N, C-alpha and C positions, 0 to 999 in steps of 0.2 A: 358463853351466854348464860348457861345455867347458874354459874357462880355469881355473875352480875345480877341475875334475877333474884337470887337468894338474898342479896343485899337490898334490892329495890322493893320487893314484894311487901315486906313488913311496914314500909312507910307509904304504901299506896301508890307506888310508881312502877308496878310490875311491867315487864316487857310483854308485848302482845303475843298471842298464841302463834300468829304468823311468823313473827321474828324467831320465836323459839323453835319453829319447825324449819327454819332455814331460809325464809323469804327475805332476800336482800332489800327489796323495796320497803318492806315493813320495818326492817332494821333502820334504814335511813329515816323513815317517818318517826319511829320511836325516839330517835336521838336528835331530830331536827331542831327542836327548840332549846336545846342544851340543858334542860332541867334534869334529865336522867344522868347525864355526864356529871353535872354538879352534885347531884345526890350521891353518886358513887364517890366523888372526891370528899364529900362530907363524911360518908361512912368509913372512909380510909383515914380520916383525920387530916386531910390535905386542904380542906376548905371549911368555912364556918357555916352554921345554919343561916346566919345573916346573909352570907353570899348567896345561898340557895333562894332565900326569900326575896332577894333583890331582882331575881329574874321574873319575867312575865311567864306564867304557866299556861298549860293547855286550856284551862277554863277561860283565860283571858284572850289567848291567841286564836282559839277556835272560832271566834266570831269575826275575826279580821280577814281582810282579803287584799290582794294586790300590793301596792306600794306601802300601805299602812302595815300590813303583815310583814313585809320585807324589812321595814324600818325596825320593828320590834324584835324580829329574829336577829337582825344585825346587832342591835343593842345587847341582846342576850349573849351573842358571840363575843362581843367586845368585853363584857363583864367576865365571861368565862376565860378569855385570853389573859385578862389582868390577874385572875386568880392563879392561872398556870404560871 
């Protein structure tokens, strides 16, 4: 987690303090929208910045609820799966 955070912090996607302290629920929450995973792939040269920008980010998903949020997260997962 520390190694991942070292790649994510400089681009403004740091892991939460709770995740870094070992909280599993926080870990799931940190990675739920797929953006941190995609950011790690970008930093490793396995995905493009365009791939990352195609995802809905926290500032967009934070105001969604229910089926609308589920649909956006599912689309993010679909995009991530295509990249993988």
